[in-house]
DOFIKOL-976790 format. One line per field, with one value per atom (N, C-alpha, C): x, y, z; residue in three letters; atom name. Coordinates in steps of 0.001 Angstrom, whole numbers, always signed. Layout:
N
u = c(X; ...);
v = c(Y; ...);
w = c(Z; ...);
code = c(ala; ...);
site = c(CA; ...);
//
This chain:
121
u = c(+29406; +30049; +29389; +29375; +29029; +30344; +29893; +30833; +31182; +31015; +31222; +32736; +33231; +35116; +35148; +35886; +36282; +37576; +38062; +39262; +40215; +41588; +42250; +43886; +43482; +44734; +44345; +45293; +45334; +45713; +45345; +45888; +46339; +47164; +47844; +48468; +47898; +48884; +49498; +50475; +51351; +50911; +51460; +50948; +51588; +53157; +53474; +52346; +51992; +51361; +49924; +49464; +48302; +48621; +49807; +50326; +50726; +50995; +51350; +49996; +49025; +47682; +47266; +47558; +46970; +47898; +48801; +49843; +49315; +49275; +48629; +47520; +46345; +45318; +45379; +46173; +46336; +46427; +47758; +48225; +47384; +46503; +45702; +44458; +44274; +42932; +43494; +42988; +43278; +43128; +44140; +43904; +45660; +45831; +46877; +48206; +49121; +50422; +51481; +51751; +52421; +52423; +52841; +53012; +54105; +53589; +54381; +54968; +56130; +56585; +56071; +55964; +55499; +56252; +55376; +56514; +56960; +58519; +59315; +58620; +58036; +57235; +56424; +55573; +54447; +55147; +56108; +56666; +57518; +58207; +58692; +57730; +56413; +55347; +55466; +55738; +55735; +56745; +56814; +58043; +58320; +57314; +57817; +57370; +58221; +58208; +58151; +57034; +56822; +57018; +58172; +58476; +58339; +58834; +59099; +57681; +56568; +55629; +54366; +54436; +53719; +52125; +52513; +51309; +51785; +50736; +50971; +50032; +49791; +49157; +48984; +47757; +46895; +46408; +46932; +45778; +45219; +43781; +42943; +42869; +42639; +42472; +41179; +40146; +39185; +39104; +40540; +41087; +40428; +40402; +40267; +41373; +41306; +42839; +42260; +43265; +43236; +44784; +44423; +45388; +45532; +46627; +47044; +47844; +47258; +47966; +48236; +49434; +50022; +50084; +49813; +49647; +50123; +50555; +50822; +49576; +48825; +47943; +48244; +47543; +47859; +47051; +47681; +46886; +45480; +44564; +43228; +42504; +42421; +41504; +40912; +39688; +38903; +39276; +40365; +40782; +40084; +38670; +37881; +37541; +36820; +36552; +37799; +38760; +39666; +40022; +39922; +40090; +39179; +38397; +37204; +36914; +37687; +37460; +38773; +40115; +40910; +40696; +39848; +39364; +38647; +37736; +36990; +37587; +38659; +39607; +40209; +41114; +41581; +40957; +39945; +38933; +38459; +37901; +37223; +38517; +40119; +40797; +41218; +41393; +41753; +40091; +39201; +38120; +38067; +38479; +38283; +39499; +40724; +41934; +42014; +41698; +42142; +40693; +39725; +38589; +38722; +39298; +39290; +38651; +37857; +37103; +38305; +38125; +38840; +38036; +38469; +37568; +38048; +39170; +39493; +40434; +40272; +41267; +41498; +42689; +42572; +43568; +43357; +44324; +44563; +45881; +46696; +47349; +46658; +47284; +48166; +49788; +50931; +51163; +50917; +51028; +50659; +50821; +50024; +51268; +51634; +52487; +52227; +52708; +52722; +54177; +53584; +54815; +55724; +56868; +57922; +57916; +57611; +57603; +59080; +59143; +60341; +60994; +62178; +63098; +63657; +63709; +64199; +65603; +66445; +67869; +68281);
v = c(+123226; +123644; +122793; +123353; +122727; +121858; +120563; +119946; +120410; +121112; +121924; +122187; +121598; +122107; +123312; +124163; +125185; +124836; +125033; +124759; +125693; +125438; +126355; +126304; +125470; +125261; +124260; +123891; +122989; +121719; +120445; +119091; +118602; +118143; +117319; +116097; +115130; +113908; +113280; +113016; +112836; +111580; +111543; +110455; +108924; +109157; +107856; +107227; +108345; +107457; +106536; +107195; +106458; +105010; +105248; +103908; +103073; +103365; +102364; +101793; +102720; +102236; +101372; +101436; +100482; +99267; +99587; +98076; +97359; +97777; +96915; +96172; +97420; +96499; +95548; +95974; +94549; +93120; +93356; +92325; +91613; +92231; +91739; +90860; +90837; +90326; +88662; +87804; +86617; +86316; +85357; +85144; +85709; +86979; +87723; +87125; +86455; +86152; +87102; +87975; +89273; +89979; +90986; +92268; +91814; +92241; +91742; +93001; +92924; +93921; +94770; +96034; +96660; +96367; +95783; +95550; +97075; +96585; +97750; +98810; +98219; +99082; +100106; +99606; +100282; +101347; +101227; +101999; +103085; +102782; +103646; +105016; +104658; +105621; +106794; +106504; +107174; +108112; +109083; +109646; +108974; +108927; +108219; +106943; +105855; +104635; +103842; +103124; +102539; +100757; +100494; +99387; +98276; +98725; +97611; +97242; +98182; +97938; +97361; +97174; +97041; +97597; +99142; +99671; +101227; +101719; +102912; +103445; +105308; +105930; +106770; +107370; +108639; +109413; +110633; +111724; +112336; +112422; +113219; +114466; +115557; +116734; +117229; +116263; +116748; +115430; +115570; +115080; +113592; +113047; +111563; +110747; +109133; +108654; +107411; +107014; +105485; +104872; +103785; +102694; +101742; +101581; +100161; +99240; +98176; +97111; +95915; +95525; +94544; +93438; +92218; +91171; +89698; +89165; +87924; +86890; +85974; +85143; +83928; +83480; +82150; +81061; +79809; +78978; +78636; +78174; +77421; +78437; +79783; +80813; +81220; +81926; +82331; +83785; +84144; +85095; +85923; +86246; +87296; +87776; +86789; +87090; +87726; +87277; +87617; +89255; +89490; +90796; +91775; +91292; +92497; +92706; +91236; +91684; +92997; +92817; +93463; +94794; +95350; +96631; +97222; +96364; +96796; +97304; +96373; +96508; +97942; +98032; +99191; +100458; +100842; +101727; +101790; +101162; +100913; +101918; +101274; +101784; +103116; +103355; +104977; +105823; +105652; +106311; +106383; +105446; +104919; +106204; +105861; +106794; +108068; +108154; +109682; +110689; +109846; +110600; +110774; +109957; +110550; +109576; +109874; +109242; +108317; +106948; +106148; +105935; +106586; +106465; +105261; +104433; +103026; +102449; +101088; +100199; +98840; +99115; +98310; +97230; +95964; +95172; +94174; +93952; +93284; +92056; +91149; +89741; +89109; +89154; +88902; +87683; +86598; +85574; +84630; +83442; +82564; +81613; +81465; +80986; +79714; +78895; +77574; +77325; +76508; +76120; +75140; +75321; +74310; +73355; +72076; +70571; +70467; +69837; +69597; +68415; +69031; +67548; +66498; +65560; +64516; +64016; +64239; +64228; +62878);
w = c(+131765; +130249; +129291; +128259; +127043; +126511; +125657; +125261; +123896; +123514; +122186; +121975; +120923; +121376; +119933; +120272; +119608; +118711; +117417; +116942; +117329; +117923; +118504; +117538; +116255; +115800; +114472; +113932; +112832; +113288; +112626; +112853; +112117; +111488; +110386; +110578; +109727; +110135; +109209; +109173; +108176; +107289; +106254; +105093; +105812; +106524; +106976; +107925; +108638; +109819; +109304; +108099; +107530; +107005; +106385; +106101; +107000; +108004; +109213; +109673; +109822; +110388; +109431; +107876; +106979; +107107; +107275; +107443; +108311; +109714; +110638; +110779; +109993; +109739; +108846; +107902; +106882; +107532; +108400; +109106; +109876; +110420; +111732; +110964; +109377; +108970; +108593; +109220; +108769; +107661; +107306; +105940; +105242; +105658; +104801; +105989; +104981; +105472; +105842; +104626; +105181; +103935; +103956; +103025; +101870; +100911; +99483; +99092; +98471; +97717; +96847; +96472; +95418; +94136; +93121; +91766; +91650; +91183; +90731; +89558; +88684; +87687; +88087; +89239; +89749; +90677; +91531; +92551; +91979; +90502; +89676; +89363; +89464; +88986; +90200; +91243; +92593; +93020; +93262; +93880; +95520; +96299; +97506; +97311; +97695; +97538; +99016; +99236; +100519; +100040; +99460; +99033; +100438; +101164; +102329; +103022; +102954; +103803; +102634; +101292; +100613; +100304; +100663; +100571; +99810; +98798; +98111; +98546; +98974; +99416; +98560; +97990; +97097; +98046; +98131; +98954; +98132; +98040; +97056; +97391; +96538; +96864; +97898; +97994; +98922; +100310; +100725; +101902; +102101; +101177; +100961; +100924; +101134; +100518; +99902; +98940; +98120; +98415; +98700; +99329; +98010; +97568; +96708; +97958; +98322; +99239; +98477; +98707; +98131; +98975; +99050; +100210; +99566; +100784; +100194; +101140; +100318; +101318; +101732; +103044; +103444; +102698; +102493; +101870; +102269; +101678; +102027; +102510; +102319; +102390; +101076; +101232; +99888; +99701; +98726; +98552; +98228; +97614; +97543; +98948; +99730; +100844; +101723; +101873; +102679; +102143; +100998; +100030; +100718; +100686; +100993; +102757; +103312; +104892; +105077; +104082; +104283; +103798; +102967; +102252; +103383; +104115; +105293; +106538; +106815; +108123; +107810; +106612; +106329; +106510; +106045; +105903; +107508; +107910; +109375; +110456; +110205; +110837; +110844; +109440; +109124; +109618; +109286; +109848; +111454; +111948; +113449; +114021; +113481; +114244; +113875; +112741; +112106; +111794; +111098; +111001; +109571; +108607; +107113; +106557; +105422; +104478; +103554; +103781; +102655; +101409; +100191; +98861; +98243; +98552; +97634; +98551; +98638; +99119; +97988; +96942; +96131; +96759; +96641; +97142; +95726; +96371; +94970; +95863; +95323; +95715; +94981; +95874; +94647; +94715; +95912; +96036; +97058; +96843; +98103; +98716; +99841; +100633; +101442; +100612; +101236; +102109; +103266; +104237; +103440; +103487; +103004; +103725; +102920; +103468; +103969; +105247; +105951; +104962; +104817; +104209; +105080; +104885; +105678; +105082; +106206; +105970; +106439);
code = c(unk; unk; unk; unk; unk; unk; unk; unk; unk; unk; unk; unk; unk; unk; unk; unk; unk; unk; unk; unk; unk; unk; unk; unk; unk; unk; unk; unk; unk; unk; unk; unk; unk; unk; unk; unk; unk; unk; unk; unk; unk; unk; unk; unk; unk; unk; unk; unk; unk; unk; unk; unk; unk; unk; unk; unk; unk; unk; unk; unk; unk; unk; unk; unk; unk; unk; unk; unk; unk; unk; unk; unk; unk; unk; unk; unk; unk; unk; unk; unk; unk; unk; unk; unk; unk; unk; unk; unk; unk; unk; unk; unk; unk; unk; unk; unk; unk; unk; unk; unk; unk; unk; unk; unk; unk; unk; unk; unk; unk; unk; unk; unk; unk; unk; unk; unk; unk; unk; unk; unk; unk; unk; unk; unk; unk; unk; unk; unk; unk; unk; unk; unk; unk; unk; unk; unk; unk; unk; unk; unk; unk; unk; unk; unk; unk; unk; unk; unk; unk; unk; unk; unk; unk; unk; unk; unk; unk; unk; unk; unk; unk; unk; unk; unk; unk; unk; unk; unk; unk; unk; unk; unk; unk; unk; unk; unk; unk; unk; unk; unk; unk; unk; unk; unk; unk; unk; unk; unk; unk; unk; unk; unk; unk; unk; unk; unk; unk; unk; unk; unk; unk; unk; unk; unk; unk; unk; unk; unk; unk; unk; unk; unk; unk; unk; unk; unk; unk; unk; unk; unk; unk; unk; unk; unk; unk; unk; unk; unk; unk; unk; unk; unk; unk; unk; unk; unk; unk; unk; unk; unk; unk; unk; unk; unk; unk; unk; unk; unk; unk; unk; unk; unk; unk; unk; unk; unk; unk; unk; unk; unk; unk; unk; unk; unk; unk; unk; unk; unk; unk; unk; unk; unk; unk; unk; unk; unk; unk; unk; unk; unk; unk; unk; unk; unk; unk; unk; unk; unk; unk; unk; unk; unk; unk; unk; unk; unk; unk; unk; unk; unk; unk; unk; unk; unk; unk; unk; unk; unk; unk; unk; unk; unk; unk; unk; unk; unk; unk; unk; unk; unk; unk; unk; unk; unk; unk; unk; unk; unk; unk; unk; unk; unk; unk; unk; unk; unk; unk; unk; unk; unk; unk; unk; unk; unk; unk; unk; unk; unk; unk; unk; unk; unk; unk; unk; unk; unk; unk; unk; unk; unk; unk; unk; unk);
site = c(N; CA; C; N; CA; C; N; CA; C; N; CA; C; N; CA; C; N; CA; C; N; CA; C; N; CA; C; N; CA; C; N; CA; C; N; CA; C; N; CA; C; N; CA; C; N; CA; C; N; CA; C; N; CA; C; N; CA; C; N; CA; C; N; CA; C; N; CA; C; N; CA; C; N; CA; C; N; CA; C; N; CA; C; N; CA; C; N; CA; C; N; CA; C; N; CA; C; N; CA; C; N; CA; C; N; CA; C; N; CA; C; N; CA; C; N; CA; C; N; CA; C; N; CA; C; N; CA; C; N; CA; C; N; CA; C; N; CA; C; N; CA; C; N; CA; C; N; CA; C; N; CA; C; N; CA; C; N; CA; C; N; CA; C; N; CA; C; N; CA; C; N; CA; C; N; CA; C; N; CA; C; N; CA; C; N; CA; C; N; CA; C; N; CA; C; N; CA; C; N; CA; C; N; CA; C; N; CA; C; N; CA; C; N; CA; C; N; CA; C; N; CA; C; N; CA; C; N; CA; C; N; CA; C; N; CA; C; N; CA; C; N; CA; C; N; CA; C; N; CA; C; N; CA; C; N; CA; C; N; CA; C; N; CA; C; N; CA; C; N; CA; C; N; CA; C; N; CA; C; N; CA; C; N; CA; C; N; CA; C; N; CA; C; N; CA; C; N; CA; C; N; CA; C; N; CA; C; N; CA; C; N; CA; C; N; CA; C; N; CA; C; N; CA; C; N; CA; C; N; CA; C; N; CA; C; N; CA; C; N; CA; C; N; CA; C; N; CA; C; N; CA; C; N; CA; C; N; CA; C; N; CA; C; N; CA; C; N; CA; C; N; CA; C; N; CA; C; N; CA; C; N; CA; C; N; CA; C; N; CA; C; N; CA; C; N; CA; C; N; CA; C; N; CA; C; N; CA; C; N; CA; C; N; CA; C; N; CA; C; N; CA; C);
//
């Protein structure tokens, strides 16, 4: 029997699945400390908010996706290199798991988190 597969129906992936994949791919990038909140003025522009995940998803008409990812970086990393690794990680994760082309991954570095120095009591 041939390895040719025929379509027997439609496959849909919920937008929340794409956001979840992007979220976990982002957190696996060394140098990303955590996700940041989406600024309120930006989130207001979108009907569906994903403020807790730090990710906004925009689906294009030609089945491509655009992400705006808001992160907080660890100290002592090269922010540009880490951001580029983040872009690649998200695009590859979406392509590998869902097979959808990622048109853009816009990284917004909102802060750098430093460990609080221990106080001496």
